[in-house]
C-alpha positions, -999 to +999 in steps of 0.1 A: -377+574-810-394+552-837-397+521-813-413+544-788-438+555-812-448+520-822-449+508-786-472+540-779-494+529-811-496+492-801-504+502-764-531+526-778-545+500-801-549+473-774-566+497-751-590+507-782-596+473-786-604+465-750-628+495-749-648+485-780-650+449-763-666+461-733-690+484-754-699+452-773-702+426-745-710+449-714-715+418-695-682+401-699-647+402-683-612+397-694-595+368-677-568+371-650-541+382-652-555+403-681-577+426-657-570+463-656-585+480-625-620+484-639-625+447-644-609+442-609-632+465-595-661+446-614-650+414-597-651+429-562-686+444-571-695+409-581-683+393-549-703+419-530-734+411-549-728+374-540-725+382-505-756+402-501-775+376-519-763+350-493-775+372-463-809+378-482-818+344-492-801+322-462-775+311-487-744+298-468-722+290-498-716+295-534-711+274-563-695+284-594-699+265-628-673+270-652-680+263-688-653+266-716-667+274-750-655+277-784-681+285-810-707+267-793-737+287-800-759+257-807-757+243-771-745+272-748-779+283-743-795+250-733-765+243-712-769+275-690-805+269-686-802+233-676-784+245-643-807+238-617-803+270-598-835+265-577-826+232-565-790+243-554-806+273-537-826+248-518-793+233-505-780+266-495-760+274-525-761+306-546-749+301-581-725+316-602-725+308-638-691+315-659-688+308-696-650+313-706-649+319-744-618+309-759-620+328-789-654+322-804-664+337-838-700+329-834-728+340-813-716+320-782-708+352-761-742+369-770-761+338-762-745+331-728-746+365-717-784+368-726-790+335-706-777+350-673-741+337-674-710+360-668-688+358-698-649+358-696-628+361-725-595+340-726-577+351-758-549+325-752-560+294-767-562+260-749-587+240-727-565+244-699-560+279-704-597+286-705-602+266-672-574+284-653-590+317-663-620+305-651-608+293-615-589+326-613-620+347-613-643+323-598-660+333-565-674+301-555-667+277-523-671+249-548-664+248-585-682+225-610-672+222-646-688+207-679-687+215-717-707+238-737-721+213-758-751+196-739-731+165-733-726+167-695-760+167-673-757+198-650-790+186-637-774+162-613-752+190-595-773+190-564-768+152-560-732+158-565-730+185-539-751+163-515-725+133-520-696+158-514-711+173-483-721+139-469-690+122-473-666+151-468-652+150-503-626+172-517-631+162-556-654+144-575-650+131-609-677+118-633-676+086-652-690+086-687-676+052-698-696+031-675-729+035-693-717+050-726-732+041-759-719+042-794-750+064-801-732+093-783-696+084-786-675+065-815-660+034-810-625+047-817-634+074-791-644+047-764-615+026-772-592+059-767-607+070-736-605+035-719-568+031-733-559+066-717-576+058-685-557+025-682-522+042-687-531+068-662-543+040-636-512+021-642-486+050-641-503+067-612-523+043-593-555+065-594-590+053-586-606+069-616-622+049-645-625+080-669-594+099-670-608+124-698-641+132-683-646+169-682-672+171-654-659+176-620-670+192-587-643+201-562-636+226-533-621+257-546-596+255-516-576+227-534-570+246-566-540+266-553-524+235-535-521+215-568-498+219-595-516+216-631-493+228-655-512+217-689-527+244-709-543+222-734-564+189-735-542+170-709-553+196-682-583+171-674-562+142-666-535+160-648-561+178-626-573+142-614-538+131-610-528+160-589-560+160-567-554+122-557-516+124-554-519+155-532-541+133-508-574+151-514-604+129-507-619+119-541-648+100-555-664+091-588-698+091-598-714+077-632-732+097-654-756+096-683-735+112-712-751+127-742-745+131-778-728+166-785-744+194-802-722+214-827-690+205-843-665+180-828-635+199-819-612+170-807-586+152-829-586+116-820-551+107-828-534+143-825-551+148-790-547+112-781-510+110-785-507+144-768-522+130-738-502+097-737-469+119-739-482+141-713-490+111-688-456+096-697-434+128-691-455+137-659-444+105-646-409+106-655-404+142-643-428+141-614 
């Protein structure tokens, strides 16, 4: 009986926390598979709204921009506003902007919501976990990604979409390293990125020249067909490896990488070692 009372109390507390969260952030959702029926109904409603928009505006496809965020109140508003919704609309794409909050304690959620983004809360920490929640909730035919710190130029999305259509591509990676400057990335990070890219290319024969870039554009249809297990920072390199090794048509485009706004979240040594070990183990236990 004591155990049952504790379980009932815990369940009641969790329900109350969910209700308080929804009252505080009415425009936000919980990530799959943490959805309850009301949130699931909201997803269906969102999809119906997007479908109506397609018919009304002669939009044939939808692109979902997925942006993971952790305490990025200084940059998230500018990032969301930079997304070229009108230019994408001219190409026939409706736009769904999705910010995946991964445990922020600042105003990231508020600012993202106030700038028109759909906010999804992923309570399980991890770069990969945030993206998995976003991809699970995405309604788009195409998914585009990038960070919430203003480092990636979302303004180039229309030209990436054009390239994807003209060349019938499944996956596009972006290359920060071709024109990178020490003004936007430290020498140690530049070296680390080149080193990780070298290892990935050597072990998996991939064509990419920036294994750690966080800006990709790909057809949502390929996501269920690849096996990306990482929940943390190696998610980025594993996604590229899987897309290429599974035979999907891939390409890479150089971008103008920018200095980040806000505090750096990466740990050069810890994350670097973790990524190297991930590559080695993935190669051995493929």
